[in-house]
matplotlib code that plots the C-alpha trace (Angstrom):
import matplotlib.pyplot as plt

x = [-35.0, -31.1, -31.1, -33.1, -30.9, -27.8, -29.2, -30.1, -26.5, -24.7, -27.4, -26.1, -24.0, -21.9, -21.0, -20.2, -18.0, -16.2, -15.7, -14.2, -12.0, -10.6, -9.8, -8.0, -5.8, -4.5, -4.4, -2.3, 0.4, 2.3, 2.5, 4.2, 6.8, 10.2, 13.7, 13.8, 15.7, 16.2, 12.7, 11.1, 10.5, 8.7, 9.9, 8.8, 5.8, 3.8, 5.1, 3.9, 0.3, 0.3, 1.1, -1.5, -4.1, -3.3, -3.8, -7.0, -8.2, -7.1, -8.7, -12.1, -11.2, -9.9, -7.2, -4.3, -1.0, 1.9, 3.0, 6.6, 6.0, 4.5, 0.9, -1.4, -4.0, -7.2, -9.5, -12.9, -12.8, -10.6, -12.8, -11.8, -11.4, -13.8, -13.5, -10.4, -10.8, -7.8, -7.2, -4.2, -2.7, 0.2, -0.6, 0.9, 3.0, 1.1, 1.8, 0.9, -2.4, -4.2, -6.6, -8.9, -6.4, -2.8, -2.5, -2.0, -4.1, -7.8, -10.5, -14.3, -16.1, -19.6, -19.8, -16.7, -13.4, -10.4, -6.9, -4.4, -5.7, -9.3, -10.5, -7.6, -7.6, -7.4, -11.2, -12.6, -10.3, -11.5, -15.1, -14.5, -13.0, -16.2, -18.3, -16.6, -17.0, -20.7, -21.1, -19.1, -21.3, -24.7, -23.9, -24.3, -22.8, -20.3, -19.5, -16.5, -13.7, -13.3, -9.8, -9.1, -5.5, -3.9, -1.4, 1.4, 2.6, -0.3, 0.6, 4.2, 3.9, 1.9, 5.0, 3.3, 0.6, 2.7, 4.8, 1.9, 0.4, 3.6, 3.3, -0.4, -3.4, -6.0, -9.4, -12.5, -13.6, -11.6, -12.5, -10.8, -12.6, -10.1, -12.3, -15.9, -19.2, -21.3, -18.7, -15.7, -15.1, -12.8, -9.4, -7.5, -4.2, -1.4, 1.6, 4.3, 7.4, 10.6, 11.5, 14.9, 16.8, 20.4, 22.3, 25.6, 25.9, 25.2, 26.4, 24.0, 21.5, 18.7, 18.1, 16.4, 19.3, 16.9, 13.4, 11.7, 8.0, 6.2, 7.0, 5.4, 4.4, 0.6, 0.1, -0.6, 2.3, 0.8, 3.9, 6.9, 10.2, 12.1, 15.5, 16.1, 19.3, 19.8, 16.3, 14.7, 11.4, 10.0, 10.7, 8.5, 5.8, 3.2, 3.7, 3.2, 0.1, -1.3, -0.3, -1.7, -4.9, -4.9, -4.1, -5.4, -2.0, -0.3, 3.3, 5.7, 8.8, 11.9, 15.1, 18.4, 21.9, 21.9, 18.3, 15.0, 13.5, 9.8, 7.5, 4.2, 1.3, -1.4, -3.6, -2.6, -4.6, -4.9, -3.5, -6.3, -8.5, -6.1, -9.0, -9.9, -6.4, -4.4, -1.0, 1.6, 4.4, 2.6, 1.6, 5.3, 6.2, 3.7, 5.2, 8.7, 7.8, 6.5, 9.6, 12.1, 14.7, 17.8, 18.1, 19.9, 19.2, 17.2, 14.9, 14.3, 13.5, 11.1, 9.2, 9.0, 7.8, 5.1, 4.1, 3.7, 2.2, 0.2, -1.3, -5.2, -4.6, -5.8, -6.2, -2.8, -4.3, -1.2, 0.8, -1.6, -2.9, -6.3, -9.0, -11.8, -14.3, -18.0, -16.8, -13.9, -13.9, -11.2, -7.6, -6.3, -2.5, -0.8, 2.9, 3.7, 7.5, 10.2, 13.8, 15.8, 19.3, 22.0, 22.7, 19.3, 16.2, 14.2, 10.6, 7.7, 4.0, 1.2, -1.3, -4.3, -5.5, -8.8, -9.5, -9.2, -5.5, -2.6, 0.8, 0.2, -2.3, -0.6, 3.0, 4.2, 2.2, 3.9, 7.4, 7.1, 6.2, 9.3, 11.5, 10.6, 11.8, 15.2, 14.1, 15.1, 12.4, 11.6, 8.5, 5.9, 2.2, 0.5, -2.6, -6.2, -8.2, -11.6, -14.1, -17.4, -20.4, -22.5, -20.5, -22.2, -19.5, -20.3, -24.0, -23.9, -22.0, -24.2, -27.2, -25.8, -25.1, -28.5, -29.9, -28.5, -28.8, -31.4, -29.3, -31.4, -30.1, -26.5, -24.4, -20.6, -18.0, -14.6, -11.8, -8.4, -7.2, -5.2, -5.9, -4.6, -7.0, -5.6, -3.6, -5.9, -8.2, -11.8, -11.2, -13.0, -12.8, -16.0, -16.4, -16.2, -16.6, -20.2, -21.2, -20.6, -18.7, -15.5, -12.8, -9.7, -7.7, -3.9, -4.6, -4.9, -7.9, -8.4, -11.9, -14.3, -18.1, -18.9, -22.5, -21.0, -18.5, -21.6, -23.3, -20.2, -20.2, -23.7, -23.0, -19.9, -21.5, -24.4, -21.7, -19.7, -23.0, -24.1, -20.7, -19.4, -22.8]
y = [25.2, 25.1, 21.8, 22.9, 25.8, 23.5, 21.0, 23.6, 25.2, 21.9, 20.0, 21.5, 20.2, 23.4, 22.8, 19.2, 20.2, 22.5, 19.9, 17.4, 20.0, 21.2, 17.4, 16.7, 19.7, 17.8, 14.3, 15.4, 16.2, 12.7, 13.6, 10.5, 11.2, 12.1, 12.9, 15.3, 18.5, 22.0, 23.6, 20.6, 17.9, 15.4, 15.9, 17.9, 16.1, 16.8, 20.5, 21.0, 19.6, 21.8, 24.8, 24.0, 23.2, 26.6, 28.2, 26.6, 27.9, 31.5, 31.6, 30.9, 33.9, 32.2, 33.4, 30.9, 30.0, 27.6, 26.4, 25.8, 23.5, 20.9, 21.7, 24.4, 26.4, 27.5, 29.7, 31.0, 34.0, 35.6, 34.6, 32.0, 28.5, 25.7, 23.2, 21.7, 19.7, 17.6, 16.4, 15.1, 15.5, 12.9, 9.6, 6.1, 5.0, 4.3, 0.5, -1.6, -3.2, 0.0, -0.6, 2.4, 5.2, 6.0, 6.7, 10.4, 11.0, 11.7, 10.3, 10.5, 7.2, 6.0, 8.6, 7.9, 9.8, 7.5, 8.3, 8.1, 10.2, 10.6, 8.8, 9.0, 11.8, 14.5, 14.2, 14.3, 17.2, 19.2, 18.3, 19.9, 23.2, 23.3, 23.1, 26.1, 27.8, 26.9, 28.5, 31.6, 31.9, 31.5, 34.2, 32.0, 34.1, 32.0, 32.6, 30.7, 29.8, 26.5, 25.7, 23.4, 21.7, 20.5, 17.6, 16.1, 13.2, 11.1, 8.0, 8.0, 8.6, 12.1, 14.0, 16.9, 17.1, 16.2, 19.3, 21.5, 20.4, 20.9, 24.4, 25.1, 24.3, 21.5, 22.8, 21.9, 19.8, 17.9, 15.3, 14.1, 13.2, 10.4, 7.3, 6.2, 7.6, 7.6, 8.3, 6.5, 7.1, 4.1, 3.5, 0.2, 0.3, -1.0, -3.5, -3.2, -5.2, -5.6, -9.3, -10.7, -13.8, -14.8, -17.8, -18.8, -18.5, -21.9, -23.4, -26.2, -26.4, -25.7, -22.9, -19.5, -16.7, -13.6, -12.7, -9.4, -7.9, -4.9, -1.2, 0.4, -1.1, -0.2, -1.4, -5.1, -6.0, -6.5, -8.0, -10.2, -11.5, -14.5, -16.0, -19.7, -21.3, -24.8, -25.6, -25.4, -23.9, -27.2, -28.7, -26.0, -25.7, -28.1, -26.6, -23.2, -24.1, -25.5, -22.7, -20.1, -21.8, -22.0, -18.2, -16.6, -15.0, -15.1, -16.5, -16.1, -17.9, -17.2, -18.9, -17.5, -18.6, -20.3, -21.2, -19.4, -15.8, -15.9, -12.9, -13.3, -10.6, -10.2, -7.3, -4.5, -2.8, -1.1, -2.9, -2.2, -4.4, -7.2, -9.4, -7.1, -7.5, -10.7, -10.7, -11.7, -11.9, -14.5, -16.4, -16.3, -17.8, -20.4, -21.4, -21.4, -23.6, -26.4, -26.5, -29.3, -27.1, -28.1, -27.8, -24.6, -21.1, -19.7, -22.8, -23.2, -19.2, -19.6, -22.4, -20.5, -17.6, -19.4, -21.3, -17.8, -16.0, -18.5, -17.0, -15.9, -15.6, -12.0, -12.1, -13.5, -16.9, -18.7, -16.3, -16.8, -13.3, -13.5, -11.8, -9.5, -7.6, -6.0, -2.3, -2.5, -5.7, -8.4, -7.9, -7.9, -8.7, -8.5, -9.4, -6.5, -5.9, -8.5, -8.6, -11.9, -12.5, -15.1, -14.7, -13.5, -11.4, -8.6, -8.4, -6.1, -6.9, -4.5, -5.5, -3.5, -4.2, -4.2, -2.5, -6.0, -6.5, -5.7, -6.6, -9.8, -11.2, -9.8, -8.7, -11.2, -14.0, -13.0, -12.6, -16.2, -17.3, -15.6, -16.8, -20.3, -19.9, -18.3, -15.0, -11.5, -9.0, -5.4, -3.2, -1.8, -1.7, 1.6, 2.5, 2.8, 5.9, 6.3, 9.1, 8.5, 7.6, 9.7, 13.2, 16.1, 16.2, 12.6, 12.8, 16.2, 14.6, 11.5, 13.8, 15.8, 12.6, 11.2, 14.4, 14.3, 10.3, 7.6, 5.7, 6.7, 3.7, 4.6, 4.2, 5.1, 2.6, 1.3, 1.0, -0.6, 2.4, 5.0, 8.8, 12.1, 12.0, 8.9, 11.1, 14.0, 14.2, 13.9, 13.6, 11.3, 10.3, 11.6, 10.5, 10.4, 6.7, 5.7, 2.4, -0.3, 1.5, -0.1, 2.6, 0.6, 3.0, 2.0, -0.1, 0.0, 2.1, 3.9, 5.9, 8.2, 8.3, 11.9, 11.7, 10.5, 13.5, 16.0, 14.3, 14.8, 18.4, 18.9, 17.1, 18.9, 22.2, 21.4, 20.3, 23.5, 25.5, 23.6, 23.5, 27.0, 29.2]
z = [10.4, 10.4, 9.1, 5.9, 5.4, 5.8, 3.3, 0.7, 1.0, 0.2, -2.1, -5.3, -8.2, -7.9, -4.3, -5.0, -8.0, -5.5, -2.8, -5.5, -7.2, -3.4, -2.4, -5.8, -5.3, -2.2, -3.5, -6.4, -4.2, -2.9, 0.9, 1.9, 4.7, 3.3, 4.4, 7.3, 6.6, 8.4, 8.6, 6.9, 9.5, 7.6, 4.0, 1.2, 0.2, 3.5, 3.5, 0.0, 0.8, 3.9, 2.1, -0.6, 2.1, 3.8, 0.4, -0.1, 3.3, 2.8, -0.5, 1.4, 3.5, 6.9, 9.0, 8.5, 10.1, 9.2, 12.6, 12.0, 9.1, 11.6, 11.4, 9.9, 11.7, 10.3, 12.7, 12.3, 14.3, 17.1, 20.0, 22.8, 21.1, 22.1, 19.3, 17.5, 14.4, 13.7, 10.0, 8.5, 5.1, 5.1, 3.5, 3.5, 0.5, -2.6, -2.9, -5.8, -7.4, -8.2, -11.1, -11.3, -11.6, -10.4, -6.6, -6.8, -10.1, -8.3, -10.6, -10.0, -11.0, -10.1, -7.3, -5.8, -5.9, -6.0, -5.2, -2.1, 0.8, -0.7, 2.6, 4.8, 5.4, 2.8, 1.8, 5.4, 6.3, 3.2, 4.4, 7.7, 6.1, 3.9, 6.9, 8.2, 5.2, 5.3, 8.8, 7.6, 4.2, 6.1, 8.6, 11.7, 14.6, 16.8, 20.4, 20.4, 17.7, 16.0, 14.8, 12.1, 12.4, 9.3, 10.5, 8.4, 10.3, 11.5, 9.6, 11.0, 14.8, 15.3, 15.9, 14.5, 16.7, 19.7, 18.7, 18.5, 21.8, 23.7, 23.0, 22.9, 25.2, 24.4, 23.4, 25.8, 22.6, 20.1, 17.0, 14.3, 11.0, 10.5, 11.1, 11.2, 11.9, 14.2, 16.9, 18.1, 21.8, 22.5, 20.7, 21.7, 23.2, 21.2, 21.6, 18.9, 20.0, 18.2, 17.6, 16.6, 16.2, 15.3, 14.2, 12.7, 8.9, 7.1, 3.8, 4.0, 0.9, 0.3, 2.8, 2.8, 2.2, 2.4, 3.3, 3.3, 3.5, 4.6, 4.3, 7.3, 11.0, 10.6, 7.1, 6.4, 3.7, 0.3, -1.0, 0.3, -1.4, -0.7, -1.9, -1.6, -3.0, -3.7, -5.1, -8.3, -9.5, -10.6, -7.3, -5.3, -7.9, -6.4, -2.8, -4.2, -6.1, -2.8, -0.6, -3.1, -3.2, 0.9, 1.3, -1.6, -2.0, -5.6, -5.9, -8.8, -9.0, -11.0, -11.5, -10.3, -10.6, -7.4, -6.7, -6.9, -6.2, -4.8, -4.9, -3.1, -3.8, -1.4, -0.5, 1.7, 4.4, 7.7, 10.6, 12.8, 10.3, 9.3, 8.3, 5.4, 3.9, 2.7, 4.4, 1.8, 4.6, 6.6, 3.4, 2.3, 5.7, 5.1, 1.7, 2.9, 5.9, 3.6, 1.4, 1.9, 3.6, 5.3, 8.9, 9.7, 11.5, 8.7, 8.3, 12.0, 12.3, 9.4, 11.3, 14.4, 13.0, 11.1, 14.1, 16.0, 13.2, 11.1, 8.1, 8.9, 12.6, 13.0, 16.8, 18.3, 19.0, 18.2, 20.4, 23.3, 23.6, 22.0, 24.0, 23.9, 26.0, 25.3, 25.0, 22.8, 20.9, 20.2, 20.0, 16.5, 15.5, 12.2, 11.4, 9.2, 9.0, 8.5, 7.4, 7.3, 6.1, 6.4, 10.1, 11.7, 11.4, 12.8, 12.7, 14.0, 14.5, 15.2, 17.8, 18.9, 22.4, 24.0, 27.2, 29.1, 27.9, 30.4, 30.8, 32.6, 30.1, 27.0, 26.9, 29.3, 27.6, 24.1, 25.7, 26.9, 23.5, 22.0, 24.7, 23.9, 20.3, 21.8, 20.2, 21.9, 22.1, 23.5, 23.5, 26.0, 25.6, 24.9, 27.0, 25.3, 25.1, 26.4, 26.6, 28.3, 26.2, 28.4, 28.0, 26.6, 23.8, 22.6, 22.9, 20.8, 18.0, 18.0, 17.9, 15.0, 13.1, 13.6, 12.4, 9.0, 8.5, 9.0, 11.5, 14.6, 16.6, 16.3, 19.2, 20.1, 18.8, 19.7, 17.0, 17.0, 14.7, 16.5, 15.7, 16.8, 19.7, 21.2, 23.9, 24.0, 26.9, 26.2, 22.2, 20.1, 16.2, 14.3, 10.6, 7.9, 6.7, 6.8, 8.3, 5.9, 3.3, 2.3, 1.3, 0.9, 2.8, 3.1, 0.1, -3.6, -5.1, -2.0, -2.4, -0.7, -1.7, -2.5, -1.4, 2.1, 2.0, 1.5, 4.3, 6.4, 5.5, 6.9, 10.0, 10.8, 9.9, 12.5, 14.9, 14.8, 15.3, 18.5, 20.0, 19.3, 18.5]

ax = plt.figure().add_subplot(projection="3d")
ax.plot(x, y, z, "-o")
ax.set_aspect("equal")
plt.show()
């Protein structure tokens, strides 16, 4: 009976239009992390989006609070809180390569809403808010409060949620709509060390004088740039063509007064799924390693980095850390940030480690590989997160998901993505991407399927009623 009521509430063109309009209000605000200022911990963009989201919730009749400009709180009632829903309003940078619309100009096309944050995580966060509104409009009495928390720093370290939970208690149940359905109860651990190398400046030619790629540790770099002195564009054209075909990355060469400038254009993506992107940085290393360069520090560094991080190695096989287990899957690894100049380099990779990974079979192995190339390194492993599959909470979420989909054989999943719940006892990720859907999150033309968001609204409504009713 309740399922029929919930379906009837959301299955209307008017409700769909309301949902799209609400999401679009937030997507239009470029909420990339900015400069920290007094009272503005994560920059103006995230704060503006937080204020707009709280306004949206207030318009729906909910009690709201701006919690020191770190997070926003939306409460259903004044009873004891049983459920926290954690969504985030900050987004990664817009990047390049958008073809359907501009990143912060939401556009509905073929049943999908395009724009930065439509999937990660403004769309799902608004879906959770609409679920709360549905419970309110339908007059379903709740014995416990559900609190929706608007975060503003998930993409850059989650200092917002850490700030909140340092001052407020955890809820008995917590989920974040910042991943996939059916439910993710295992989040892999992490290993994100800093690697550096130094050498004496050389005047020998030809040589690489500068190389850079990436803009965020958790994003596979869509672009890379390199400067090579003492060589002509004609001399590299054949190698450039071959490496371009091998990697699928587009290279553009321009002549300079002293040599050439090379631009690599790949496809960005989330570091947890590097196989869905095309790493421009590792492709650039491949190209540079095949040029007829003189023997010098930068040439040796390029050769070593190419050996340790070959293009297309998504699991750290070359580094010696590839491993997997049945519960959490395979280790993934992506070289995402690199800055190299005339006397040294600094780079970072992002590895998502399965439950079986540990200090001896991962960190120590990687450090031995770095040491073999005379590189310096620092960084510790982050622990994985696991909430038992047989817990009442996980089983309730799974049941609600199955109730509104045809996916009757669904089981909990593991992910390499890190979410707000990684350090929250008993927390899980729950929605909103449906199995098989490609949202292009962290890449160009990010999108969300509106029909899936409507289904998510229904699932969340049922979940709130079952957990808090």
